[in-house]
C-alpha positions in Angstrom: 0.2 23.6 48.7 1.8 20.5 47.2 5.5 19.9 47.1 5.3 20.1 43.3 3.8 23.5 43.5 6.4 24.7 45.9 9.2 23.3 43.7 7.8 25.0 40.6 7.4 28.3 42.4 11.0 28.1 43.7 12.3 27.2 40.3 10.3 30.0 38.7 11.7 32.6 41.1 15.2 31.4 40.4 14.6 31.7 36.6 13.2 35.2 37.0 16.2 36.3 39.1 18.5 34.8 36.5 16.8 36.9 33.9 17.0 40.1 36.0 20.6 39.8 37.2 22.3 41.0 33.9 20.4 44.3 34.3 22.5 45.0 37.5 25.2 47.5 36.6 28.1 45.5 37.8 31.3 43.9 36.5 30.9 41.0 38.9 31.8 37.8 37.1 28.9 36.0 38.9 26.4 38.5 37.5 27.9 38.7 34.0 27.8 35.0 33.7 24.1 35.1 33.4 24.5 36.8 30.0 25.5 33.4 28.7 22.7 30.8 29.2 19.8 32.7 27.7 18.7 29.9 25.5 18.9 27.4 28.4 17.0 29.8 30.7 14.3 30.3 28.1 14.0 26.5 27.6 13.5 26.0 31.3 10.9 28.7 31.7 8.5 27.1 29.3 7.8 23.9 31.3 7.8 25.8 34.6 5.0 28.1 33.2 3.0 25.1 32.1 3.5 23.4 35.5 2.4 26.5 37.4 -0.7 26.8 35.3 -1.6 23.2 36.0 -0.8 22.9 39.7 -0.4 26.4 41.2 -3.2 28.6 40.0 -3.3 30.7 43.2 -2.6 34.4 43.2 1.2 33.9 43.8 1.4 31.3 41.1 -0.4 33.3 38.5 1.7 36.4 39.4 4.8 34.3 38.9 3.5 33.0 35.6 3.1 36.6 34.4 6.7 37.4 35.5 8.0 34.4 33.7 6.2 35.2 30.5 7.9 38.6 30.6 11.2 36.9 31.3 10.7 34.4 28.4 9.9 37.3 26.0 13.1 39.1 27.0 15.3 36.0 26.7 13.8 35.2 23.3 14.3 38.8 22.2 18.0 38.6 23.0 18.4 35.4 21.0 16.0 36.3 18.1 18.6 38.3 16.0 20.7 35.1 15.8 18.0 33.1 14.0 17.0 32.8 10.3 13.9 34.9 11.1 15.8 38.1 10.5 17.8 39.4 7.6 21.5 38.6 7.8 23.7 41.5 8.9 26.6 40.3 6.7 25.6 39.8 3.1 26.6 36.5 1.4 28.8 36.6 -1.7 27.2 35.4 -4.8 28.9 32.3 -6.2 31.3 33.3 -8.9 30.7 37.0 -8.4 33.9 37.7 -6.4 37.5 37.3 -7.4 39.1 34.2 -5.8 42.4 36.0 -5.3 40.5 38.5 -3.1 39.3 35.8 -0.8 40.6 34.6 2.6 39.7 31.6 4.7 40.2 31.8 8.5 40.0 29.0 11.0 40.0 29.7 14.8 40.0 27.2 17.6 40.5 27.1 21.4 42.4 23.8 21.6 42.1 23.4 25.5 45.6 23.6 27.0 45.1 20.3 29.0 44.0 18.5 25.9 46.9 16.4 24.6 45.1 14.9 21.6 47.1 16.9 19.0 46.0 14.8 16.0 42.4 16.1 15.5 43.4 19.7 15.0 46.3 18.8 12.7 44.0 16.6 10.7 41.3 19.3 10.6 43.8 22.0 9.4 45.0 19.6 6.7 41.5 18.9 5.6 40.2 22.6 5.6 43.5 24.2 4.5 42.7 27.7 5.8 44.7 30.7 4.8 44.9 32.0 8.4 44.8 29.9 11.5 44.5 31.2 15.1 44.8 28.7 17.9 44.5 29.7 21.6 45.3 28.0 24.9 48.5 26.8 23.4 51.4 26.0 25.8 55.0 24.8 25.0 53.8 21.3 24.5 51.2 22.5 22.0 53.7 24.7 20.2 56.0 21.6 19.8 53.1 19.4 18.6 52.1 22.1 16.0 55.6 22.3 14.4 54.4 20.3 11.3 52.2 23.3 10.5 55.2 25.4 9.7 55.7 23.5 6.4 52.2 24.7 5.4 52.4 28.2 6.8 55.5 30.3 6.2 54.4 33.1 8.5 54.0 32.2 12.2 53.4 34.3 15.3 54.0 32.2 18.4 53.2 33.1 22.0 53.0 29.8 23.9 52.1 30.2 27.6 51.2 27.8 30.4 48.3 29.9 31.9 45.7 29.0 29.2 46.3 32.3 27.4 49.0 31.2 24.9 48.3 31.6 21.2 49.7 30.6 17.9 48.9 32.4 14.6 49.7 30.9 11.2 49.4 32.5 7.8 49.9 31.5 4.2 49.6 35.2 3.2 52.3 37.8 3.7 52.1 39.7 7.0 53.0 43.4 7.7 54.2 44.6 11.0 53.1 41.5 13.0 52.8 42.2 16.8 52.1 40.1 19.9 50.6 42.6 22.3 49.5 42.7 25.9 46.8 45.3 25.9 45.7 45.3 29.5 47.2 42.3 31.4 50.8 41.3 31.2 49.9 37.6 30.9 47.0 37.9 28.3 48.4 38.3 24.8 46.7 39.2 21.6 47.9 39.6 18.0 47.7 42.4 15.4 49.1 42.2 11.9 48.5 43.5 8.4 47.6 40.7 5.9 48.1 41.0 2.2 45.6 39.0 0.0 46.7 37.3 -3.2 45.0 40.2 -5.0 47.3 42.7 -3.4 44.6 44.1 -1.2 45.3 44.4 2.5 43.4 44.2 5.8 44.3 44.2 9.5 43.8 41.1 11.5 43.3 41.1 15.3 43.4 37.9 17.3 42.1 38.1 20.8 41.4 35.8 23.8 40.5 38.0 26.8 40.1 36.6 30.3 36.6 35.3 31.0 34.3 36.7 33.7 34.3 33.7 36.1 32.4 34.0 39.3 34.6 35.7 41.8 36.4 37.7 39.1 35.5 40.9 37.3 34.4 41.2 33.7 36.1 44.6 33.4 39.4 43.3 31.8 37.5 41.4 29.1 35.1 44.2 28.4 37.9 46.8 28.2 40.1 44.7 25.9 37.2 44.2 23.5 36.4 48.0 23.6 40.1 48.9 23.1 40.3 46.7 20.0 37.0 48.1 18.7 38.3 51.7 19.1 41.5 50.8 17.3 39.6 49.3 14.4 37.5 52.4 14.2 40.5 54.8 14.5 42.4 53.0 11.8 39.5 53.1 9.4 41.0 50.2 7.3 39.4 46.9 6.4 39.7 44.6 9.5 38.9 41.2 10.9 38.7 40.5 14.6 38.7 36.9 15.6 39.2 34.6 18.6 37.7 33.2 21.8 36.1 36.4 23.1 34.7 34.7 26.2 31.6 36.6 25.5 28.3 35.6 23.9 27.0 37.1 20.7 24.0 38.7 22.4 25.7 40.5 25.3 25.7 44.2 25.9 29.5 44.2 25.6 29.3 42.5 22.3 26.8 45.0 21.0 29.0 47.8 22.2 32.0 46.2 20.5 30.2 46.1 17.2 28.9 49.6 17.3 32.3 51.1 18.3 34.2 49.0 15.7 31.6 49.1 13.0 32.3 45.4 12.3 29.7 42.9 11.1 28.6 39.7 12.9 28.0 36.8 10.4 25.8 35.0 13.0 23.1 37.6 12.9 20.4 36.2 10.6 22.1 32.9 10.3 22.2 31.0 13.6 23.8 30.7 17.0 26.8 28.5 15.9 27.4 27.6 19.6 31.1 26.7 20.2 31.3 26.1 23.9 30.9 23.7 25.7 31.6 21.1 23.1 31.4 18.4 25.8 28.1 19.4 27.2 25.3 19.4 24.5 22.7 21.1 26.7 25.0 23.9 27.9 26.4 25.5 24.8 26.7 29.2 23.7 28.6 31.1 21.0 32.0 32.2 22.5 34.3 32.0 19.5 33.8 34.8 17.0 35.0 36.3 13.7 33.8 39.8 13.0 34.7 41.7 9.9 34.4 45.2 8.3 31.9 45.9 5.5 34.7 45.7 3.0 34.1 41.9 2.9 31.2 39.7 1.8 30.7 36.4 3.5 31.6 33.2 1.6 30.7 30.7 4.3 30.7 30.2 8.1 30.8 26.8 9.6 31.2 25.2 13.0 33.7 22.4 12.5 33.8 18.9 14.2 34.9 18.2 17.7 38.7 18.2 18.2 38.7 16.8 21.8 38.7 20.4 23.2 35.8 22.0 25.1 35.4 24.4 22.1 34.3 23.6 18.6 36.5 25.3 15.9 34.9 27.9 13.6 35.8 28.4 9.9 34.9 31.4 7.8 35.7 32.6 4.3 35.5 36.2 3.2 35.9 38.2 -0.1 37.1 41.7 -0.5 35.1 43.6 -3.0 34.4 47.3 -3.7 30.7 46.4 -3.9 30.5 45.1 -0.3 30.0 48.5 1.6 27.0 49.3 -0.7 25.3 46.0 0.0 25.4 45.9 3.8 25.1 48.4 6.7 27.8 48.6 9.3 26.8 49.3 12.9 27.3 52.9 14.1 28.2 54.2 17.5 26.3 56.9 19.4 27.7 59.5 21.8 26.3 57.2 24.6 28.2 54.3 23.2 31.5 56.2 23.2 30.8 57.2 26.8 30.2 53.6 27.7 33.4 52.6 26.0 35.4 55.2 28.0 33.9 53.9 31.2 34.7 50.3 30.3 38.4 51.1 29.8 38.5 53.2 33.0 36.9 50.5 35.0 39.7 48.0 34.0 42.5 50.5 34.6 
């Protein structure tokens, strides 16, 4: 057996294991991390299969090829909903068909706490002029640098922290009962507030940034926080938007559970991945920053914005409230099994 064949087989085994690990029922950050690089794993599987067919056509090599073909099919199936090959889950608003005063534009960005280039995000906000702005990883230095935004945004919720979980929320629109909350961990804040559109219609905005499942840590706090917000959205039964750096990819089981429990729509489905992290590593990117919304809204646009010297790209979305929206799109629905899984996720974190 040649060294090339040995190397290809070893790589193939590692890729097969990387595909299987997320099936393990564990909250281990090491295991949950393999939910993220599905596109990269799929891209690596293809040349390994071709190499094995060319230089390792023995029984072990061909068996591994079969296993890798199955792994490739699974990885592609996970990513497939986030391509233009399927119908969008969130329906696009027709140009001119929605009232402009029933619209809202939202910009979210993880600015990277250690990033001290404040100008790019200030220039971006000035150029895009969103109605709502959520910035995470903001410490005291960031809060000070962002002071000029107060001239543009009369309503501000500020929770700067030096542990990479600080956040700043800015709004041109009136807020009702704004709250900075600590749902599970006393150093990981989130925001909840009512927002009144120019039309007089209202919705509830949730801004979140749960702790990521790094290797050596548990994914339970992240999973539980997302489930808790989802259950709150469902219990309220009001129009809602949930946005932020969720530290979870669009195709994960936790994300699926969040959608079914909350009933919120994902504008990425049927449109594209819109990968936001890592902005500095072109070959290692996945969608971590999200904006979900209830079926009371139609989608105006969604756009990944230019680099702001952070390790995340910002995301901009525009939405329109309209009575027609619920009739045009189908919100996800939870099963009894989903509610059981949600209870278990919260219990695991507590």
